[in-house]
Structure formats: C-alpha cells, structure tokens
PADRENMAR-367308 format. One record per residue (C-alpha): residue number from 1; x, y, z; residue in one letter. Coordinates in Angstrom, 1 decimal. Last residue first. Example, Ala and Ser with C-alpha at 12.3 -4.5 7.8 and 13.67 -1.06 7.14 Angstrom:
<recs>
(2; (13.7; -1.1; 7.1); S)
(1; (12.3; -4.5; 7.8); A)
</recs>
This chain:
<recs>
(384; (-5.7; -20.2; 29.8); A)
(383; (-6.9; -23.2; 31.8); S)
(382; (-8.0; -20.8; 35.2); H)
(381; (-9.9; -18.3; 32.7); I)
(380; (-11.8; -21.1; 30.8); Y)
(379; (-12.8; -23.1; 33.9); A)
(378; (-14.0; -19.8; 35.2); L)
(377; (-16.2; -18.9; 32.6); I)
(376; (-17.3; -22.7; 32.3); G)
(375; (-18.3; -22.2; 36.3); Q)
(374; (-19.9; -19.1; 35.6); C)
(373; (-22.4; -20.7; 32.8); I)
(372; (-23.2; -23.4; 35.0); G)
(371; (-23.9; -21.0; 37.9); Q)
(370; (-25.8; -18.6; 35.5); A)
(369; (-28.0; -21.4; 34.3); L)
(368; (-28.6; -22.8; 37.9); A)
(367; (-29.7; -19.3; 38.8); K)
(366; (-32.4; -19.5; 36.1); Q)
(365; (-33.4; -22.7; 37.3); Y)
(364; (-33.9; -21.6; 40.8); V)
(363; (-35.8; -18.7; 39.3); P)
(362; (-38.6; -21.3; 37.2); N)
(361; (-39.1; -19.5; 34.2); A)
(360; (-36.8; -21.1; 32.1); L)
(359; (-38.1; -24.4; 33.7); F)
(358; (-41.6; -24.3; 32.4); Q)
(357; (-40.3; -22.7; 29.4); S)
(356; (-38.8; -26.3; 28.6); E)
(355; (-42.0; -28.0; 28.5); Q)
(354; (-43.7; -25.4; 26.6); L)
(353; (-41.3; -25.1; 24.1); S)
(352; (-41.3; -22.0; 22.2); S)
(351; (-39.1; -20.3; 24.7); V)
(350; (-36.6; -22.4; 23.6); F)
(349; (-33.6; -22.8; 26.0); G)
(348; (-30.2; -20.8; 27.1); M)
(347; (-28.7; -20.0; 24.1); E)
(346; (-25.3; -19.0; 24.4); V)
(345; (-23.2; -16.6; 22.7); L)
(344; (-19.0; -17.4; 23.0); A)
(343; (-15.9; -14.7; 22.5); S)
(342; (-12.5; -14.4; 22.4); P)
(341; (-11.5; -10.9; 22.2); V)
(340; (-11.5; -8.5; 19.2); N)
(339; (-15.6; -8.9; 19.1); A)
(338; (-17.4; -8.2; 15.9); G)
(337; (-17.7; -11.5; 14.3); L)
(336; (-18.8; -13.1; 17.9); L)
(335; (-21.3; -10.1; 18.5); V)
(334; (-22.5; -10.4; 14.6); N)
(333; (-23.4; -14.1; 14.7); Y)
(332; (-20.7; -16.0; 12.7); T)
(331; (-21.5; -19.3; 13.8); G)
(330; (-19.7; -22.9; 14.7); G)
(329; (-21.4; -25.0; 17.3); K)
(328; (-21.4; -26.3; 20.5); T)
(327; (-23.8; -29.3; 21.6); K)
(326; (-27.6; -29.3; 21.2); R)
(325; (-28.0; -31.1; 24.6); N)
(324; (-31.7; -31.4; 25.0); G)
(323; (-33.0; -31.6; 28.8); L)
(322; (-34.9; -34.9; 29.5); V)
(321; (-33.4; -34.8; 33.0); P)
(320; (-34.4; -31.3; 34.0); N)
(319; (-33.1; -30.3; 37.4); L)
(318; (-29.9; -32.0; 37.2); K)
(317; (-29.6; -31.4; 33.8); Q)
(316; (-29.1; -27.4; 34.5); I)
(315; (-25.9; -27.7; 36.2); H)
(314; (-24.2; -30.3; 34.1); Q)
(313; (-25.3; -29.0; 31.0); V)
(312; (-24.1; -25.1; 32.0); M)
(311; (-21.0; -26.8; 32.8); Y)
(310; (-20.5; -28.2; 29.3); N)
(309; (-21.7; -25.5; 27.5); H)
(308; (-19.3; -22.8; 28.9); V)
(307; (-16.8; -25.4; 28.8); L)
(306; (-16.9; -25.9; 25.1); D)
(305; (-17.8; -21.9; 24.2); A)
(304; (-14.4; -21.2; 26.0); L)
(303; (-12.4; -23.8; 24.4); R)
(302; (-14.3; -22.7; 21.0); K)
(301; (-13.2; -18.9; 21.3); S)
(300; (-10.0; -19.8; 22.4); A)
(299; (-9.5; -21.5; 19.3); S)
(298; (-10.8; -18.9; 17.4); H)
(297; (-8.7; -16.2; 18.4); K)
(296; (-5.6; -18.3; 18.4); T)
(295; (-6.4; -18.8; 14.8); A)
(294; (-7.3; -15.0; 14.3); A)
(293; (-3.6; -13.9; 15.6); L)
(292; (-1.9; -16.2; 13.2); S)
(291; (-4.3; -15.1; 10.4); S)
(290; (-3.6; -11.4; 11.1); Q)
(289; (0.1; -12.0; 11.3); I)
(288; (-0.1; -14.3; 8.2); Y)
(287; (-1.9; -11.4; 6.2); M)
(286; (1.7; -9.9; 4.9); H)
(285; (1.0; -10.7; 1.3); S)
(284; (-1.1; -7.2; 0.6); N)
(283; (-3.9; -5.4; 0.7); D)
(282; (-6.7; -8.3; 0.2); S)
(281; (-9.3; -8.4; -2.5); L)
(280; (-7.3; -11.6; -4.3); H)
(279; (-6.8; -12.9; -1.1); N)
(278; (-10.3; -13.4; -0.5); A)
(277; (-10.2; -15.5; 3.1); T)
(276; (-13.1; -18.0; 3.6); K)
(275; (-14.7; -18.4; 6.1); F)
(274; (-17.5; -20.8; 7.9); L)
(273; (-14.0; -23.1; 8.6); S)
(272; (-12.8; -20.1; 10.8); P)
(271; (-15.8; -21.2; 13.4); D)
(270; (-16.9; -18.1; 15.5); L)
(269; (-18.1; -19.8; 18.6); Y)
(268; (-21.7; -20.8; 19.7); F)
(267; (-23.7; -22.5; 22.5); T)
(266; (-26.7; -24.9; 22.5); E)
(265; (-29.5; -25.4; 24.7); V)
(264; (-32.4; -27.8; 24.4); G)
(263; (-35.9; -27.9; 22.6); Q)
(262; (-37.7; -28.0; 19.6); V)
(261; (-41.0; -29.8; 20.1); H)
(260; (-43.2; -26.8; 19.6); A)
(259; (-42.1; -26.6; 15.9); S)
(258; (-41.8; -22.3; 14.8); P)
(257; (-38.5; -22.6; 16.9); S)
(256; (-37.5; -20.1; 19.4); W)
(255; (-34.2; -19.7; 21.7); N)
(254; (-33.0; -17.4; 24.3); A)
(253; (-29.8; -15.3; 24.9); H)
(252; (-26.6; -14.6; 26.5); L)
(251; (-23.5; -13.4; 24.7); S)
(250; (-20.4; -14.3; 26.9); V)
(249; (-17.5; -12.2; 25.8); I)
(248; (-13.8; -12.0; 26.9); L)
(247; (-10.9; -10.2; 28.0); D)
(246; (-12.6; -7.1; 28.1); A)
(245; (-10.7; -3.6; 27.4); K)
(244; (-13.4; -1.2; 28.5); W)
(243; (-13.4; 0.1; 25.2); S)
(242; (-13.3; -3.1; 23.3); H)
(241; (-15.8; -4.7; 25.3); A)
(240; (-18.1; -1.7; 24.7); M)
(239; (-17.6; -1.4; 21.2); Y)
(238; (-18.5; -4.5; 20.4); T)
(237; (-21.8; -3.9; 22.0); R)
(236; (-22.3; -0.9; 20.3); D)
(235; (-22.2; -2.6; 17.1); E)
(234; (-25.0; -4.8; 18.0); L)
(233; (-27.0; -1.5; 19.1); L)
(232; (-28.2; -1.7; 22.6); I)
(231; (-31.9; -1.1; 23.4); K)
(230; (-33.3; -0.7; 26.8); R)
(229; (-34.6; -2.7; 29.9); D)
(228; (-32.0; -2.2; 32.4); N)
(227; (-28.4; -3.3; 33.0); V)
(226; (-27.5; -3.1; 29.6); R)
(225; (-23.8; -4.8; 28.3); T)
(224; (-23.1; -6.1; 31.8); L)
(223; (-19.7; -5.5; 33.0); K)
(222; (-17.7; -7.7; 35.3); V)
(221; (-14.0; -7.9; 37.0); A)
(220; (-13.1; -11.0; 38.1); C)
(219; (-12.5; -11.6; 41.9); G)
(218; (-14.8; -15.0; 42.5); S)
(217; (-17.6; -12.8; 44.2); D)
(216; (-17.5; -10.5; 40.9); S)
(215; (-18.3; -13.9; 39.4); L)
(214; (-21.1; -15.0; 41.2); I)
(213; (-22.4; -11.4; 41.3); K)
(212; (-22.4; -11.0; 37.7); Q)
(211; (-23.5; -14.2; 36.6); A)
(210; (-27.0; -13.8; 39.0); H)
(209; (-27.6; -10.3; 37.1); Q)
(208; (-26.7; -11.8; 33.6); A)
(207; (-29.2; -14.9; 34.4); V)
(206; (-32.1; -12.0; 35.2); I)
(205; (-31.1; -9.5; 32.3); L)
(204; (-31.2; -12.7; 29.5); T)
(203; (-34.5; -13.8; 30.9); L)
(202; (-36.3; -10.0; 30.3); E)
(201; (-34.8; -9.7; 26.9); K)
(200; (-36.2; -13.2; 26.0); E)
(199; (-39.6; -12.7; 27.0); V)
(198; (-41.2; -15.5; 28.6); L)
(197; (-45.1; -15.4; 29.6); N)
(196; (-45.3; -18.8; 30.6); C)
(195; (-45.0; -19.8; 27.1); H)
(194; (-43.0; -17.5; 24.5); G)
(193; (-41.6; -14.3; 23.7); C)
(192; (-38.3; -14.3; 21.7); A)
(191; (-36.3; -11.0; 21.7); G)
(190; (-37.9; -7.9; 23.0); T)
(189; (-36.1; -5.0; 20.8); D)
(188; (-37.8; -2.2; 21.8); S)
(187; (-36.2; -2.2; 24.9); G)
(186; (-33.7; -5.2; 25.3); G)
(185; (-32.0; -7.6; 23.0); H)
(184; (-29.3; -10.1; 24.5); G)
(183; (-27.1; -8.9; 27.7); V)
(182; (-23.6; -9.4; 26.6); D)
(181; (-21.5; -10.4; 29.8); L)
(180; (-18.0; -8.7; 29.7); L)
(179; (-15.6; -10.4; 31.3); I)
(178; (-12.3; -8.5; 32.7); R)
(177; (-9.7; -11.1; 34.1); P)
(176; (-7.6; -9.7; 37.4); V)
(175; (-4.8; -11.1; 36.3); K)
(174; (-5.3; -10.4; 32.6); A)
(173; (-6.6; -12.9; 30.5); P)
(172; (-4.5; -15.0; 27.7); I)
(171; (-5.8; -13.5; 24.3); Y)
(170; (-2.2; -12.7; 22.6); A)
(169; (-0.2; -16.0; 24.1); T)
(168; (-0.6; -18.0; 20.8); R)
(167; (1.3; -14.7; 19.7); L)
(166; (4.2; -15.4; 21.6); V)
(165; (4.6; -19.0; 20.7); S)
(164; (4.4; -18.0; 17.0); N)
(163; (7.5; -15.5; 17.4); T)
(162; (7.2; -12.3; 17.5); Q)
(161; (8.9; -9.8; 14.7); T)
(160; (5.7; -9.5; 12.8); S)
(159; (4.2; -8.2; 15.7); L)
(158; (5.8; -4.4; 15.5); Q)
(157; (4.8; -4.5; 11.4); T)
(156; (1.1; -5.2; 12.4); R)
(155; (1.1; -2.4; 14.6); V)
(154; (2.3; 0.0; 12.8); S)
(153; (-0.3; -1.2; 9.8); K)
(152; (-3.3; -0.6; 11.7); N)
(151; (-5.9; -2.9; 9.9); Y)
(150; (-8.8; -2.3; 8.5); I)
(149; (-11.1; -5.8; 8.3); Y)
(148; (-13.7; -6.0; 5.2); F)
(147; (-16.3; -8.7; 6.4); A)
(146; (-18.4; -10.1; 3.7); V)
(145; (-21.5; -12.4; 4.0); G)
(144; (-23.9; -15.0; 3.2); K)
(143; (-27.1; -15.9; 4.6); E)
(142; (-28.1; -19.6; 4.9); L)
(141; (-29.4; -19.9; 8.7); N)
(140; (-26.4; -20.8; 9.8); I)
(139; (-24.3; -17.9; 8.3); R)
(138; (-21.7; -18.3; 5.5); E)
(137; (-18.8; -16.2; 5.0); F)
(136; (-16.4; -14.1; 2.9); I)
(135; (-13.6; -12.3; 4.3); D)
(134; (-11.7; -9.3; 3.4); T)
(133; (-8.3; -7.4; 4.6); G)
(132; (-7.5; -3.9; 4.4); I)
(131; (-4.2; -2.3; 5.5); E)
(130; (-3.7; 0.9; 7.3); V)
(129; (-0.7; 3.5; 8.4); L)
(128; (1.4; 3.9; 5.3); A)
(127; (-1.5; 3.3; 2.7); P)
(126; (-3.3; 6.2; 4.5); D)
(125; (-7.0; 5.9; 3.9); Y)
(124; (-10.1; 6.3; 1.9); I)
(123; (-12.2; 2.7; 1.9); F)
(122; (-14.7; 2.7; -1.1); A)
(121; (-17.6; 0.4; -1.2); I)
(120; (-20.0; 0.4; -4.5); K)
(119; (-23.3; -1.3; -4.5); V)
(118; (-24.8; -2.5; -7.5); G)
(117; (-25.9; -1.6; -11.3); K)
(116; (-23.0; -1.8; -13.6); V)
(115; (-20.4; 0.8; -15.2); P)
(114; (-22.7; 2.7; -14.1); K)
(113; (-25.9; 2.4; -11.9); T)
(112; (-24.6; 2.9; -8.4); I)
(111; (-25.9; 2.5; -5.0); S)
(110; (-23.0; 4.2; -2.4); E)
(109; (-21.2; 3.6; 0.4); I)
(108; (-18.3; 5.8; 1.2); S)
(107; (-15.9; 4.9; 4.4); I)
(106; (-12.9; 6.7; 6.5); E)
(105; (-9.5; 5.8; 7.3); Y)
(104; (-6.8; 6.5; 9.8); F)
(103; (-7.0; 9.9; 10.6); K)
(102; (-10.4; 9.3; 12.1); N)
(101; (-14.2; 10.0; 10.2); K)
(100; (-17.5; 8.3; 11.2); Y)
(99; (-20.1; 10.0; 9.3); K)
(98; (-20.1; 7.6; 6.4); E)
(97; (-21.1; 4.5; 8.6); I)
(96; (-24.0; 6.6; 10.2); N)
(95; (-25.0; 7.6; 6.6); K)
(94; (-25.2; 3.4; 6.1); I)
(93; (-26.9; 2.6; 9.2); K)
(92; (-30.0; 5.1; 8.1); A)
(91; (-30.1; 3.6; 4.5); I)
(90; (-30.3; 0.2; 6.1); I)
(89; (-33.1; 1.2; 8.5); E)
(88; (-35.3; 2.7; 5.8); G)
(87; (-34.7; 1.9; 1.8); Q)
(86; (-34.2; -1.6; 0.9); A)
(85; (-30.8; -2.8; -0.6); Y)
(84; (-29.3; -3.9; -3.7); S)
(83; (-26.5; -5.7; -4.7); L)
(82; (-26.5; -6.4; -9.0); Q)
(81; (-22.5; -6.3; -8.8); P)
(80; (-20.6; -5.6; -5.6); I)
(79; (-18.0; -3.4; -6.3); I)
(78; (-15.0; -2.9; -4.2); Y)
(77; (-13.1; 1.0; -4.4); E)
(76; (-9.6; 1.3; -2.6); I)
(75; (-8.7; 5.1; -2.3); R)
(74; (-5.6; 6.3; -1.1); R)
(73; (-4.3; 9.2; 0.7); K)
(72; (-1.3; 10.6; 1.1); S)
(71; (-2.0; 12.6; -2.6); Q)
(70; (-4.6; 14.6; -0.9); T)
(69; (-4.1; 17.7; -2.6); Y)
(68; (-3.5; 15.7; -5.8); P)
(67; (-6.6; 14.1; -6.1); T)
(66; (-7.3; 10.6; -4.8); L)
(65; (-5.6; 7.4; -6.3); T)
(64; (-7.3; 4.7; -7.4); D)
(63; (-7.9; 1.0; -7.1); E)
(62; (-10.6; -1.0; -8.0); V)
(61; (-11.6; -4.7; -6.5); K)
(60; (-14.8; -6.6; -7.8); N)
(59; (-17.1; -8.7; -5.7); I)
(58; (-18.7; -11.4; -6.2); V)
(57; (-21.3; -11.7; -3.5); P)
(56; (-22.8; -15.3; -2.5); H)
(55; (-26.6; -14.7; -1.6); A)
(54; (-29.0; -13.5; 0.9); T)
(53; (-26.4; -10.5; 1.9); L)
(52; (-25.0; -9.7; 5.6); Y)
(51; (-22.6; -6.8; 5.3); L)
(50; (-19.3; -6.4; 8.3); V)
(49; (-17.4; -3.3; 8.2); L)
(48; (-14.4; -4.4; 11.0); K)
(47; (-12.4; -1.4; 12.0); G)
(46; (-9.4; -0.7; 14.2); I)
(45; (-7.6; -4.3; 14.3); E)
(44; (-4.0; -4.1; 15.5); L)
(43; (-4.8; -1.9; 18.1); S)
(42; (-2.3; 0.6; 19.6); S)
(41; (-3.0; 4.0; 17.5); T)
(40; (-6.8; 3.4; 17.2); L)
(39; (-7.0; 3.1; 20.9); M)
(38; (-7.5; 6.4; 22.0); N)
(37; (-10.2; 6.6; 19.4); E)
(36; (-12.3; 3.8; 20.7); P)
(35; (-13.0; 0.6; 18.6); V)
(34; (-14.9; 0.3; 16.0); K)
(33; (-17.6; -2.5; 14.5); H)
(32; (-19.3; -1.1; 11.3); L)
(31; (-22.3; -3.0; 10.9); F)
(30; (-24.5; -3.9; 7.6); I)
(29; (-27.6; -5.9; 7.7); D)
(28; (-30.1; -7.4; 4.7); T)
(27; (-28.2; -6.4; 1.5); L)
(26; (-29.7; -8.5; -1.3); L)
(25; (-28.1; -10.9; -3.9); P)
(24; (-28.8; -11.4; -7.3); N)
(23; (-28.8; -15.0; -8.0); V)
(22; (-26.2; -15.5; -10.9); V)
(21; (-27.7; -16.2; -14.1); K)
(20; (-24.3; -17.5; -15.7); A)
(19; (-25.0; -14.5; -18.2); D)
(18; (-25.3; -12.0; -15.4); I)
(17; (-21.9; -13.1; -14.0); L)
(16; (-20.2; -13.0; -17.7); V)
(15; (-21.6; -9.4; -17.9); T)
(14; (-20.4; -8.3; -14.9); C)
(13; (-16.8; -9.0; -15.6); F)
(12; (-17.2; -7.1; -19.0); A)
(11; (-18.6; -4.3; -17.2); T)
(10; (-15.8; -4.2; -14.8); I)
(9; (-13.1; -4.7; -17.5); L)
(8; (-14.9; -1.8; -19.8); L)
(7; (-15.1; 0.7; -16.6); S)
(6; (-11.2; 0.3; -15.7); K)
(5; (-10.2; 0.7; -19.4); V)
(4; (-12.2; 4.0; -19.5); L)
(3; (-11.4; 4.9; -16.2); N)
(2; (-7.4; 4.8; -16.5); N)
(1; (-5.4; 1.8; -15.0); M)
</recs>
C-alpha cells in the first residue's frame, strides 16, 4: 500500500469517527511489561505494552516495510485517532519505553497531526521471530485500555505441537513453590490514608512480612517486592516476578471510599470477560495457543483469588463479626495484567471506615489477615 493511498484511507476512516461524535480518549497511563534479557528466547510472551484511556479507542493498523538495509525487519503502526496525553509523567514513561531495545523488538510512540490528529504506536521487529496480538479491555473505574502483546514466534511454534492437556499444566507450581508477595505502594506513593493513623503502604508491608514467615515456614520460597519504605514502579513489580520465575503473585492493598460507611474485603483476578480480542489488529491466525494459555492462567487466577479470599474471610470474621464480604471480582489492575503467571490482588479493608480501621490497626487482626491469605495460597498450591 503506497503512502498516498494509506493517507487517504486513514483520513476517510477517521472522518467517519469524528462525524459520529466519538468521545476523544485521553491517555492516562502507559506501561511496558518486560521479561529479563536471558528469558527472551524461552518465554512465549516477551513484552506487553498497556495503555489506559478515558474512552473507548478506535485503532487503525497500518503495515509498512523498513528501509532496504533493514529488510529483515517489519514495522507495524497502530494509529489511535484523537488520542492525546498530558505533558510530564506520561512523556517520561514514553521516553523510557522508547529507550528499551532488544534483538526481538523496539517500540516508537509519538503524537501526530497528519494524516489525522492522534497517537501513532510503531513496533519494529523481525517477523521471523515475533508476533503481535492486541486486546481492548474495560476497567472497573470505567476507564478503557489497550494491550499489545509481543510473542516469541519460536516458542509459540513449539507449543503448537502440544496437546490441550499439556497446555493446561503450564501453570502448576514447582515442587518448592515460588511466591511473590507484591507489597502495595511505598515511598512517596503512600496509597490510601485513613482513620487510626493507617497508611496503606505501612499496612501492606506489615501483613506481607507476617505472610512471608508463614509461607517460608510451610516450605515455600517467598519474595517481597519491597522490604522497606520505597517506591517501586508497577512494571518493575511484574519484571521482578518474571526474573525470579515466580509461580504466582498475590498483591496486597488496602481500600478507600469517599463514603465512611463502605467497608469490607474483596479480591480481584484478571477476568477474560473484560477483554475483547481485536483479531483484525493481530499478527496472524495462530493465536489459539496464546488464547489457550491465557484461559488456563485466567482459570488458575480465579481459583487462587477465590481460595485466598475465602480463607481470609474465615480468619478475620472471628475477630470482626460484622465484616463486609465484597467477594471476588474480575479486574484489570496493572499488576494482574502484566503478570505472566496466576495472580490475585487483595483489598484487605477500607481505611476510610472508622469501624474497619480499628480492626486493621490491631496487630492481632493484621496477623489474622496474613494467616488467612497464606492458608488460601497453600490451598491453591496443594490443589494445583
């Protein structure tokens, strides 16, 4: 497709969208989830670019070929019309993403005004090594999102020879399970602050340290994403899980609401019903392998979330008879979305509730939270 035809098609396509009065999306956050360099050749998913938006995006895929001296490389551009982003932190994140390069792929992101105003995302890669997949998803806070998956084609080809029964065993924990406890927030990122001088970053670390001891005493290998009060980027948390080869991730958080009456515990897992695979944007027709593995991971994540939540409720209800059980729910939190292994995110209670804060500030209650969470993790491991 020559540049003139390409320009005319994009302009016409976007004019229809504008005439239909589509709400212009704003880019609110962006992350690149990576795997370590030494795992690029053995991992199926070797990168994941995630964009969070204020409105549903319309994405137009444009394929092109690089200059003759890089004929082995392919350049695919995705244009999101009318998308914009604020200066500052988003710009810095984009620059960091563009700095990252490896032998498999590199990414370019820029604002454009022609052939239409918006954002252009380009992937430069060797098609013999890499495939690209795309999902559009919903968030519980009404935000929308786009995920671009970067797959190792060689690993996908190897997996295509496996039966479904073999693929379903992909996420069974190791003999000595490796558990990553993601300690929410930290440093300048305090998280929620509430009654009884509770600060989310402090509460999550206390519970995580109790949980680490319980799980270690049970024969598990346990790692915390932080052991002191420091800020860790969300994408660095998933990178830690991948580099350490964790079998599962449990992320610990405390909740907050503008209403002082809202209270209770809830646990999230990555819910496939919130995703809509954009087949017309994906690289090939062989995504069934990725879909099969994703379904296995989603199922394992839900089982992990259910067990962690139910055992946590059992333990803390003995101390808090009026505990609100907000149950397990699907979500697309960044830690869940970026993880290549089964994962769950636990909201241990609302620090905005005076009644619940009094429990959360109690060391006995904090230990009970850790005991319940750990019992759920161990039940998941033994049932896998």
